[in-house]
Rosetta silent file (secondary structure, phi, psi, omega in degrees, C-alpha in Angstrom):
SEQUENCE: MKVLLVNGSPHKNGCTNRALEEVARTLAEQGVEAEIFWIGAKPIGGCVACGGCNKLGRCVFDDQVNEFRQLAAHADGFVFGAPVHYAHAAGSLLGFMDRLFYANGRAGQPNVFAHKPAAAVLSARRAGTTASFDDINKFFTISQMPVVSSRYWNNVHGTTAEEVEQDKEGLATMRMLARNMAWMLRCIEAGRAAGIEPPAMDPDMGSRTSFARWAERRATSTLNWMDVAPNWADVAPQRLDATSKRAGAAPNRVDVASNRVGTVSRQACAALDQK
SCORE:     score description
SCORE:     0.000 S_00000001
   1 L     0.000  143.999 -176.788   21.229  -40.602  -44.055 S_00000001
   2 E  -138.608  139.959  176.487   24.915  -39.804  -44.279 S_00000001
   3 E  -120.279  131.081  173.970   27.834  -39.806  -41.850 S_00000001
   4 E   -97.103  129.517  179.228   31.085  -37.963  -42.479 S_00000001
   5 E  -113.918  124.919 -176.083   34.181  -39.553  -40.947 S_00000001
   6 E  -100.215  122.050  174.765   37.252  -37.337  -40.526 S_00000001
   7 E   -92.996  103.904 -177.192   40.696  -38.917  -40.749 S_00000001
   8 L   -93.216   19.287  179.340   42.865  -36.576  -38.697 S_00000001
   9 L   -95.499  147.598  174.259   46.071  -38.558  -39.189 S_00000001
  10 L   -70.019  -12.851  177.767   48.945  -37.417  -41.438 S_00000001
  11 L  -100.618  115.844 -174.429   48.933  -40.995  -42.778 S_00000001
  12 L   -63.873  -34.888 -175.610   46.068  -41.484  -45.182 S_00000001
  13 L  -119.967   37.925 -178.126   46.018  -45.273  -44.847 S_00000001
  14 L   -93.089 -153.676 -175.376   47.305  -45.751  -41.307 S_00000001
  15 H   -64.674  -43.487 -179.515   45.812  -46.979  -38.053 S_00000001
  16 H   -61.993  -43.765  179.442   43.197  -44.235  -37.717 S_00000001
  17 H   -62.107  -37.992  179.532   41.946  -44.841  -41.242 S_00000001
  18 H   -63.321  -39.302  177.495   41.650  -48.573  -40.550 S_00000001
  19 H   -65.339  -43.298 -179.748   39.429  -47.873  -37.553 S_00000001
  20 H   -66.314  -35.245  176.918   37.290  -45.457  -39.568 S_00000001
  21 H   -60.926  -38.164  178.916   36.982  -47.986  -42.399 S_00000001
  22 H   -65.274  -39.932  177.135   35.497  -50.474  -39.938 S_00000001
  23 H   -65.408  -46.206 -177.229   32.958  -47.860  -38.833 S_00000001
  24 H   -62.566  -42.689 -179.178   32.148  -46.892  -42.437 S_00000001
  25 H   -63.402  -42.531 -179.470   31.686  -50.508  -43.550 S_00000001
  26 H   -69.078  -36.669  175.863   29.326  -51.272  -40.669 S_00000001
  27 H   -60.634  -41.920  178.936   27.344  -48.070  -41.307 S_00000001
  28 H   -61.766  -39.135  176.991   26.879  -49.164  -44.912 S_00000001
  29 H   -63.085  -27.664  179.748   25.568  -52.528  -43.681 S_00000001
  30 L   -88.788    4.580  178.585   23.064  -50.547  -41.596 S_00000001
  31 L    82.944   19.916 -179.928   21.879  -48.615  -44.649 S_00000001
  32 L  -112.817  127.447  178.340   23.737  -45.395  -43.803 S_00000001
  33 E   -69.431  139.532 -178.581   25.977  -43.709  -46.362 S_00000001
  34 E  -135.647  139.454  179.531   29.501  -43.052  -45.089 S_00000001
  35 E  -137.105  130.615  178.247   32.352  -40.954  -46.468 S_00000001
  36 E   -94.921  127.183 -179.466   35.891  -40.601  -45.087 S_00000001
  37 E  -111.063  116.619  179.643   37.394  -37.109  -45.320 S_00000001
  38 E   -92.920  129.039 -177.998   41.192  -36.935  -44.957 S_00000001
  39 L   -79.143   -9.625  176.483   42.528  -33.595  -43.684 S_00000001
  40 L    98.657  173.976 -176.556   45.877  -34.194  -45.402 S_00000001
  41 L   -96.100  -12.167 -179.608   49.512  -34.470  -44.368 S_00000001
  42 L   -77.968  146.754  177.575   50.334  -30.765  -44.195 S_00000001
  43 L   -59.672  141.448  178.593   50.265  -29.027  -40.795 S_00000001
  44 L  -119.238  119.697 -179.923   46.981  -27.256  -40.028 S_00000001
  45 L   -77.481  160.241  179.062   47.095  -24.235  -37.752 S_00000001
  46 L   -88.240 -172.060 -178.611   44.482  -23.397  -35.175 S_00000001
  47 L   -68.423  138.149  177.992   42.247  -20.354  -34.774 S_00000001
  48 L  -104.237    8.629  176.186   44.063  -16.982  -34.549 S_00000001
  49 L    55.425   41.685  179.946   41.001  -15.172  -33.088 S_00000001
  50 L   -84.205  -19.391 -179.687   40.936  -12.596  -35.893 S_00000001
  51 L    78.321    6.954 -178.057   37.116  -12.505  -36.023 S_00000001
  52 H   -64.366  -28.517 -179.158   37.137  -12.688  -39.808 S_00000001
  53 H   -64.967  -25.852  176.022   34.566  -15.503  -39.856 S_00000001
  54 H   -61.947  -36.188 -176.164   32.006  -13.033  -38.455 S_00000001
  55 H   -90.361  -40.018 -173.681   32.332  -10.951  -41.606 S_00000001
  56 H   -87.437  -20.474 -175.115   33.072  -13.552  -44.278 S_00000001
  57 L    78.288   14.672  178.892   30.741  -16.317  -43.129 S_00000001
  58 L  -163.442  171.094  176.409   33.705  -18.724  -43.224 S_00000001
  59 L   -69.677  142.642 -178.778   37.234  -19.072  -41.874 S_00000001
  60 L   -66.750  -24.641  176.789   39.676  -16.540  -43.368 S_00000001
  61 L   -89.701  104.930 -171.508   42.093  -19.377  -44.121 S_00000001
  62 L   -84.916   87.217 -178.739   40.434  -20.978  -47.103 S_00000001
  63 L  -138.117 -145.644 -176.397   41.518  -24.612  -46.850 S_00000001
  64 H   -58.972  -27.562 -177.684   40.159  -28.001  -45.761 S_00000001
  65 H   -61.460  -50.518 -179.879   38.193  -26.373  -42.925 S_00000001
  66 H   -69.173  -35.114  177.343   35.863  -24.468  -45.238 S_00000001
  67 H   -61.645  -44.678 -178.120   35.673  -27.402  -47.637 S_00000001
  68 H   -69.360  -37.672 -178.881   34.562  -29.720  -44.868 S_00000001
  69 H   -61.449  -36.098  176.902   32.025  -27.274  -43.445 S_00000001
  70 H   -65.284  -39.979  177.361   30.250  -27.177  -46.797 S_00000001
  71 H   -68.294  -36.730 -176.392   30.072  -30.975  -46.822 S_00000001
  72 H   -64.144  -26.783 -179.823   28.951  -31.036  -43.192 S_00000001
  73 L   -61.395  -24.619 -176.855   25.846  -29.017  -44.006 S_00000001
  74 L  -107.586    9.289  179.666   24.478  -32.073  -45.842 S_00000001
  75 L  -100.117  156.337 -179.732   25.591  -34.718  -43.315 S_00000001
  76 L  -105.580  -17.375 -179.779   23.497  -36.220  -40.521 S_00000001
  77 E  -158.130  167.181 -173.926   26.278  -37.443  -38.243 S_00000001
  78 E  -142.790  148.433  169.742   30.042  -37.280  -37.725 S_00000001
  79 E  -132.902  121.144  178.869   33.002  -39.339  -36.556 S_00000001
  80 E  -106.897  121.458 -178.031   36.292  -37.537  -35.909 S_00000001
  81 E  -116.623  148.202 -179.744   39.348  -39.791  -35.763 S_00000001
  82 E  -157.472  152.757  169.005   42.959  -39.077  -34.803 S_00000001
  83 E   -79.984  164.189  177.844   46.154  -40.758  -33.674 S_00000001
  84 E   -93.948  126.508  174.511   47.539  -40.069  -30.215 S_00000001
  85 E  -122.946  115.208  179.156   50.609  -37.804  -30.048 S_00000001
  86 L    53.651   46.882  175.026   52.108  -37.259  -26.573 S_00000001
  87 L    65.029   23.304  170.987   48.885  -38.325  -24.831 S_00000001
  88 E  -143.307  163.671  179.248   46.652  -35.940  -26.775 S_00000001
  89 E   -63.392  148.302 -177.247   44.870  -36.017  -30.121 S_00000001
  90 L   -49.160  135.400 -175.335   47.049  -35.126  -33.110 S_00000001
  91 H   -58.091  -36.882 -178.988   47.684  -31.387  -33.316 S_00000001
  92 H   -63.711  -40.577  178.309   46.551  -31.069  -36.929 S_00000001
  93 H   -66.961  -41.124 -179.809   43.107  -32.470  -36.123 S_00000001
  94 H   -65.314  -39.885  175.363   42.733  -30.212  -33.078 S_00000001
  95 H   -62.779  -42.248  176.800   43.740  -27.170  -35.146 S_00000001
  96 H   -58.474  -47.313 -177.614   41.269  -28.268  -37.824 S_00000001
  97 H   -71.890  -36.051  176.640   38.480  -28.642  -35.286 S_00000001
  98 H   -54.387  -52.563 -177.229   39.312  -25.373  -33.486 S_00000001
  99 H   -71.616  -38.262 -179.162   38.793  -23.362  -36.654 S_00000001
 100 H   -62.557  -50.046 -175.504   35.939  -25.492  -37.948 S_00000001
 101 H   -75.770  -34.307  178.546   33.782  -25.278  -34.841 S_00000001
 102 H   -68.632  -45.607  178.613   34.623  -21.660  -34.057 S_00000001
 103 H   -62.125  -38.130  178.789   33.864  -20.503  -37.601 S_00000001
 104 H   -62.569  -37.709 -179.196   30.645  -22.522  -37.556 S_00000001
 105 H   -76.216  -20.491 -174.976   29.543  -20.763  -34.384 S_00000001
 106 H  -108.337  -17.136 -172.166   30.451  -17.282  -35.681 S_00000001
 107 L   -84.176   -2.955 -179.010   29.704  -17.463  -39.386 S_00000001
 108 L    86.667 -167.946 -177.239   25.923  -17.477  -39.004 S_00000001
 109 L   -70.823  150.355   -0.948   23.520  -19.917  -40.592 S_00000001
 110 L   -83.897  149.757  169.933   23.570  -22.719  -41.319 S_00000001
 111 L   -83.944  108.146 -169.912   24.739  -24.269  -38.074 S_00000001
 112 L   -84.329   -2.720 -175.078   26.061  -27.496  -39.545 S_00000001
 113 L  -117.340  -29.616 -172.874   26.612  -29.327  -36.242 S_00000001
 114 L   -56.000  132.682  175.243   23.789  -28.614  -33.772 S_00000001
 115 L    65.920   17.075  174.807   21.657  -31.653  -32.850 S_00000001
 116 L  -106.775  130.156 -176.873   23.654  -33.989  -35.100 S_00000001
 117 L   -67.049  149.220 -177.975   25.207  -37.018  -33.363 S_00000001
 118 E  -146.791  160.918  179.134   28.981  -37.338  -33.276 S_00000001
 119 E  -149.190  155.615  176.225   31.703  -39.634  -31.986 S_00000001
 120 E  -109.844  144.125  176.843   35.470  -39.635  -31.479 S_00000001
 121 E  -132.083  132.694 -179.183   37.821  -42.438  -32.539 S_00000001
 122 E  -124.448  150.356  172.349   41.476  -42.729  -31.447 S_00000001
 123 E  -128.154  143.044 -179.059   44.400  -44.906  -32.420 S_00000001
 124 E  -154.657  156.501  172.826   47.565  -45.395  -30.391 S_00000001
 125 L   -69.937  -40.288 -175.409   50.501  -47.703  -29.975 S_00000001
 126 L  -145.381  -67.679 -170.742   49.857  -47.982  -26.258 S_00000001
 127 L  -126.963  175.044  177.206   48.486  -45.153  -24.061 S_00000001
 128 L    95.554   -0.047 -175.080   46.898  -41.698  -24.156 S_00000001
 129 H   -69.943  -40.912 -175.921   43.660  -42.671  -25.875 S_00000001
 130 H   -71.166  -34.920  175.248   41.228  -41.714  -23.112 S_00000001
 131 H   -65.109  -39.982  178.840   42.821  -38.275  -22.619 S_00000001
 132 H   -69.168  -34.834  175.865   42.631  -37.734  -26.389 S_00000001
 133 H   -55.905  -44.048  179.223   39.039  -38.991  -26.354 S_00000001
 134 H   -66.194  -38.007  177.192   38.221  -36.141  -23.982 S_00000001
 135 H   -51.441  -50.094 -172.960   40.001  -33.626  -26.265 S_00000001
 136 H   -77.254  -40.188 -176.944   37.647  -34.349  -29.143 S_00000001
 137 H   -61.577  -26.641 -179.717   34.422  -34.872  -27.201 S_00000001
 138 H   -62.178  -32.102  177.646   34.587  -31.333  -25.817 S_00000001
 139 H   -63.837  -36.540 -178.121   33.888  -29.948  -29.279 S_00000001
 140 H   -71.692  -43.858 -172.010   30.647  -31.936  -29.421 S_00000001
 141 H   -75.455  -12.805  173.940   29.333  -31.063  -25.992 S_00000001
 142 L   -95.676   -0.788 -174.862   29.690  -27.312  -26.548 S_00000001
 143 L  -119.365   17.681  178.588   27.889  -27.581  -29.890 S_00000001
 144 L    59.590   39.555 -179.349   24.624  -29.320  -28.862 S_00000001
 145 L  -108.159  121.167  174.842   25.709  -32.571  -30.487 S_00000001
 146 L   -60.763  132.770 -178.262   24.539  -35.898  -28.998 S_00000001
 147 E   -93.428  125.909 -179.907   27.620  -38.035  -28.306 S_00000001
 148 L   -92.434  134.302 -178.561   27.467  -41.605  -29.601 S_00000001
 149 L  -114.647  176.106  176.719   29.193  -44.267  -27.529 S_00000001
 150 L  -126.338 -159.585  178.275   30.178  -47.894  -27.962 S_00000001
 151 L   -85.939  -13.186  177.866   30.651  -50.843  -25.609 S_00000001
 152 L  -147.494  171.640  177.124   34.147  -49.585  -24.790 S_00000001
 153 L   -63.153  141.774 -169.672   36.060  -46.358  -25.358 S_00000001
 154 L   -77.570   80.794  177.809   36.409  -45.848  -29.097 S_00000001
 155 E  -144.496  155.400  173.524   40.048  -46.698  -29.686 S_00000001
 156 E  -125.445  160.991 -178.301   42.260  -49.178  -31.497 S_00000001
 157 E  -124.848  142.294  178.159   45.882  -50.102  -30.846 S_00000001
 158 L   152.756  163.909  175.740   48.799  -50.635  -33.188 S_00000001
 159 L  -105.801   -9.967  175.699   51.581  -48.862  -35.061 S_00000001
 160 L  -139.329  163.514  178.408   50.405  -49.972  -38.511 S_00000001
 161 H   -61.735  -32.166  179.656   47.079  -50.774  -40.106 S_00000001
 162 H   -67.333  -36.583  177.412   48.148  -54.433  -40.159 S_00000001
 163 H   -69.612  -34.118  177.427   48.658  -54.397  -36.397 S_00000001
 164 H   -61.679  -31.704  178.203   45.220  -52.855  -35.907 S_00000001
 165 H   -58.207  -28.382 -179.168   43.823  -55.931  -37.668 S_00000001
 166 L   -81.828  -12.822  179.704   45.013  -57.947  -34.666 S_00000001
 167 L   -85.104   79.012 -175.380   43.095  -55.721  -32.238 S_00000001
 168 H   -62.413  -40.667  179.586   39.895  -57.741  -32.384 S_00000001
 169 H   -67.132  -39.593  178.948   38.292  -55.968  -29.454 S_00000001
 170 H   -61.317  -44.234  179.814   39.143  -52.556  -30.901 S_00000001
 171 H   -68.902  -34.745  175.499   37.546  -53.376  -34.252 S_00000001
 172 H   -64.856  -36.008  176.492   34.504  -54.834  -32.493 S_00000001
 173 H   -62.870  -38.913  177.694   34.239  -51.539  -30.605 S_00000001
 174 H   -64.240  -41.188 -179.012   34.209  -49.701  -33.963 S_00000001
 175 H   -66.987  -39.721  178.039   31.404  -51.911  -35.276 S_00000001
 176 H   -65.996  -37.824  176.662   29.332  -51.377  -32.138 S_00000001
 177 H   -59.742  -45.180 -179.666   29.896  -47.631  -32.441 S_00000001
 178 H   -62.705  -41.547  179.406   28.616  -47.701  -36.026 S_00000001
 179 H   -65.188  -39.849  177.960   25.497  -49.642  -35.056 S_00000001
 180 H   -66.972  -37.433  176.630   24.756  -47.200  -32.246 S_00000001
 181 H   -62.363  -46.603  179.962   25.262  -44.269  -34.618 S_00000001
 182 H   -62.010  -40.788  178.844   22.860  -45.803  -37.149 S_00000001
 183 H   -63.310  -43.668 -179.463   20.298  -46.467  -34.413 S_00000001
 184 H   -66.085  -39.012  177.813   20.495  -42.890  -33.131 S_00000001
 185 H   -62.787  -40.054  178.068   20.124  -41.483  -36.638 S_00000001
 186 H   -67.377  -37.170  177.451   16.998  -43.578  -37.188 S_00000001
 187 H   -63.401  -43.993  179.028   15.593  -42.411  -33.847 S_00000001
 188 H   -64.146  -41.644  178.972   16.155  -38.770  -34.789 S_00000001
 189 H   -63.037  -41.932  179.115   14.606  -39.356  -38.209 S_00000001
 190 H   -66.090  -39.478  177.676   11.562  -41.032  -36.627 S_00000001
 191 H   -63.647  -41.535  178.805   11.172  -38.187  -34.153 S_00000001
 192 H   -63.582  -40.284  178.644   11.320  -35.611  -36.923 S_00000001
 193 H   -65.011  -28.092  179.719    8.691  -37.547  -38.879 S_00000001
 194 L   -87.273    3.873  177.365    6.468  -37.506  -35.770 S_00000001
 195 L    89.597   12.661  179.054    6.751  -33.721  -35.549 S_00000001
 196 L   -88.544  115.368 -178.153    9.353  -33.566  -32.777 S_00000001
 197 L   -99.892  156.388  176.242   11.628  -30.595  -33.409 S_00000001
 198 L   -60.697  151.892 -179.625   14.951  -29.788  -31.764 S_00000001
 199 L   -64.263  146.993  177.731   14.680  -27.541  -28.680 S_00000001
 200 L   -73.540  153.951  179.369   14.780  -23.795  -29.204 S_00000001
 201 L   -69.643  135.448  176.643   17.809  -21.852  -28.057 S_00000001
 202 L   -65.556  134.170 -176.787   17.499  -20.354  -24.575 S_00000001
 203 H   -61.121  -27.935 -179.112   17.348  -16.536  -24.866 S_00000001
 204 H   -79.388   -7.497  179.569   20.022  -16.091  -22.188 S_00000001
 205 H   -67.860  -17.601  178.593   22.530  -18.158  -24.159 S_00000001
 206 H   -77.660  -18.497 -179.802   23.348  -15.022  -26.147 S_00000001
 207 L   -90.989  139.379 -176.931   24.655  -13.253  -23.064 S_00000001
 208 L  -111.714  128.427  179.589   28.203  -14.008  -21.953 S_00000001
 209 L   -95.843  119.603 -179.308   29.224  -13.986  -18.309 S_00000001
 210 L   -88.355  139.900  177.748   32.777  -12.834  -17.776 S_00000001
 211 H   -65.700  -26.470  178.165   34.776  -14.257  -14.876 S_00000001
 212 H   -63.415  -37.193  178.141   36.142  -10.739  -14.312 S_00000001
 213 H   -65.904  -39.519  178.523   32.613   -9.593  -13.425 S_00000001
 214 H   -64.952  -36.592  178.817   32.281  -12.423  -10.942 S_00000001
 215 H   -63.666  -38.042  179.138   35.590  -11.411   -9.411 S_00000001
 216 H   -64.323  -42.200  179.376   34.284   -7.860   -8.983 S_00000001
 217 H   -65.198  -37.220  179.758   31.176   -9.149   -7.219 S_00000001
 218 H   -66.784  -37.021  178.174   33.279  -11.312   -4.943 S_00000001
 219 H   -62.968  -41.736  177.705   35.407   -8.312   -4.022 S_00000001
 220 H   -63.445  -41.363  179.111   32.241   -6.392   -3.105 S_00000001
 221 H   -62.669  -37.568  178.629   31.035   -9.347   -1.077 S_00000001
 222 H   -63.095  -39.286  177.801   34.358   -9.404    0.792 S_00000001
 223 H   -62.265  -39.165  177.928   33.896   -5.754    1.731 S_00000001
 224 H   -61.872  -40.316  178.182   30.479   -6.582    3.176 S_00000001
 225 H   -65.098  -33.423  178.051   32.048   -9.284    5.337 S_00000001
 226 H   -65.872  -33.189  176.715   34.593   -6.744    6.564 S_00000001
 227 H   -65.706  -34.370 -177.977   31.700   -4.552    7.699 S_00000001
 228 H   -77.830  -23.528 -173.980   30.323   -7.474    9.712 S_00000001
 229 H   -52.715  -43.490  179.235   33.698   -8.320   11.242 S_00000001
 230 H   -56.463  -36.195  178.678   33.491   -5.776   14.138 S_00000001
 231 H   -62.087  -39.691  177.828   30.292   -7.447   15.353 S_00000001
 232 H   -64.351  -35.351  178.196   32.136  -10.750   15.523 S_00000001
 233 H   -63.226  -36.277  177.957   34.848   -9.030   17.565 S_00000001
 234 H   -66.942  -35.328 -177.753   32.168   -7.969   20.084 S_00000001
 235 H   -73.018  -28.006 -174.066   30.889  -11.520   20.352 S_00000001
 236 H   -55.637  -46.455  179.397   34.366  -12.972   20.931 S_00000001
 237 H   -58.397  -38.637  179.333   34.692  -11.858   24.636 S_00000001
 238 H   -61.581  -40.060  178.332   31.348  -13.454   25.437 S_00000001
 239 H   -65.968  -36.068  178.577   32.589  -16.731   23.949 S_00000001
 240 H   -64.978  -40.630  178.201   35.768  -16.467   26.028 S_00000001
 241 H   -61.082  -45.016  179.971   33.706  -15.994   29.205 S_00000001
 242 H   -61.670  -38.325  178.303   31.648  -19.063   28.397 S_00000001
 243 H   -64.391  -39.815  179.291   34.835  -21.025   27.803 S_00000001
 244 H   -62.839  -42.390  179.304   36.181  -19.911   31.170 S_00000001
 245 H   -61.410  -41.112  177.928   33.024  -21.085   32.919 S_00000001
 246 H   -64.017  -39.289  178.234   33.336  -24.458   31.243 S_00000001
 247 H   -63.603  -37.773  178.474   36.964  -24.643   32.344 S_00000001
 248 H   -65.586  -31.949  179.642   35.854  -23.812   35.913 S_00000001
 249 H   -73.719  -16.023 -175.736   33.362  -26.654   35.836 S_00000001
 250 H   -59.918  -44.459  179.192   36.121  -29.108   34.884 S_00000001
 251 H   -57.869  -39.430  178.146   37.419  -29.699   38.472 S_00000001
 252 H   -58.379  -40.308  179.287   33.902  -30.629   39.607 S_00000001
 253 H   -64.620  -36.809  178.315   33.795  -33.237   36.876 S_00000001
 254 H   -63.185  -43.582  179.030   37.135  -34.596   38.061 S_00000001
 255 H   -60.298  -43.969  179.437   35.766  -34.902   41.622 S_00000001
 256 H   -60.586  -42.312 -179.719   32.719  -36.754   40.372 S_00000001
 257 H   -62.327  -39.184  179.124   34.935  -39.094   38.382 S_00000001
 258 H   -63.625  -43.034  178.108   37.032  -39.800   41.494 S_00000001
 259 H   -59.166  -40.836 -179.464   33.907  -40.613   43.517 S_00000001
 260 H   -65.094  -40.693  178.812   32.794  -43.032   40.810 S_00000001
 261 H   -62.658  -43.047  179.327   36.185  -44.746   40.820 S_00000001
 262 H   -62.039  -41.722  179.158   36.031  -45.058   44.622 S_00000001
 263 H   -60.845  -45.420 -179.709   32.536  -46.557   44.455 S_00000001
 264 H   -61.112  -39.968 -179.918   33.631  -49.111   41.866 S_00000001
 265 H   -63.955  -43.638 -179.752   36.618  -50.087   44.056 S_00000001
 266 H   -64.102  -39.562  178.624   34.422  -50.588   47.128 S_00000001
 267 H   -63.421  -39.532  179.688   31.998  -52.703   45.109 S_00000001
 268 H   -64.329  -41.852  179.393   34.847  -54.865   43.843 S_00000001
 269 H   -64.076  -40.829  179.029   36.152  -55.393   47.376 S_00000001
 270 H   -62.674  -38.102  179.899   32.693  -56.324   48.661 S_00000001
 271 H   -64.987  -38.070  179.806   32.353  -58.891   45.901 S_00000001
 272 H   -69.029  -38.642  179.533   35.668  -60.487   46.888 S_00000001
 273 H   -62.509  -38.006 -179.518   34.662  -60.643   50.565 S_00000001
 274 H   -64.412  -33.756  179.023   31.478  -62.482   49.642 S_00000001
 275 L   -72.030    0.000    0.000   33.528  -65.110   47.832 S_00000001
């Protein structure tokens, strides 16, 4: 079994790498091969929606994205790591993942991600880790990838790798993540050995529902309500009459209330006389 860990930081040996090293070391202790893939320091652009991957079977920009996808075909699990920039995951990693996952979904077989467990790891000086955590996890949940968790959200804190060393809880979170990843991989392997195959794709998943179509249906529905509106106008006078009758009954209720007050007063006076 093998897990690929992606270092999405422009710093090859920074905080993110230190967190991934802790995961990789613990995976090795669990008998799982681990390899860290650095996306590099150069900016990586996102998908330009050209549709070229449909024809070429890969992204038209032949860089780290296509290189990693070839490696991913032989991996059993993934960990994507990134630093936090302005309360979101680093732009280069998000651009990398945009093109990687879109090309994988459009380039045809093999689907290198479906039914393979994955996890996100973040590093930050202070805040923004949970928002960035959500950034990365969305790629997994749209790709039929089981998400591996830890005992806490998968993040470490520090501005240097040396500072991350002081984040004992963060590093413990990385080790727990690795153990859970190894456990899930063994469960999947055992299931496969027992003849349990991944679920088949639902036939309706190939059809795409456009929000514009829903808007058209809602407009039609609104017209139907407009047809019903005159009937409601006819009912309105009847409701007004009923309201008037209730208003007419109000004075009677006031009289009854006055009688009750008078009775209570007489009872109070009688009680005083007895004393």
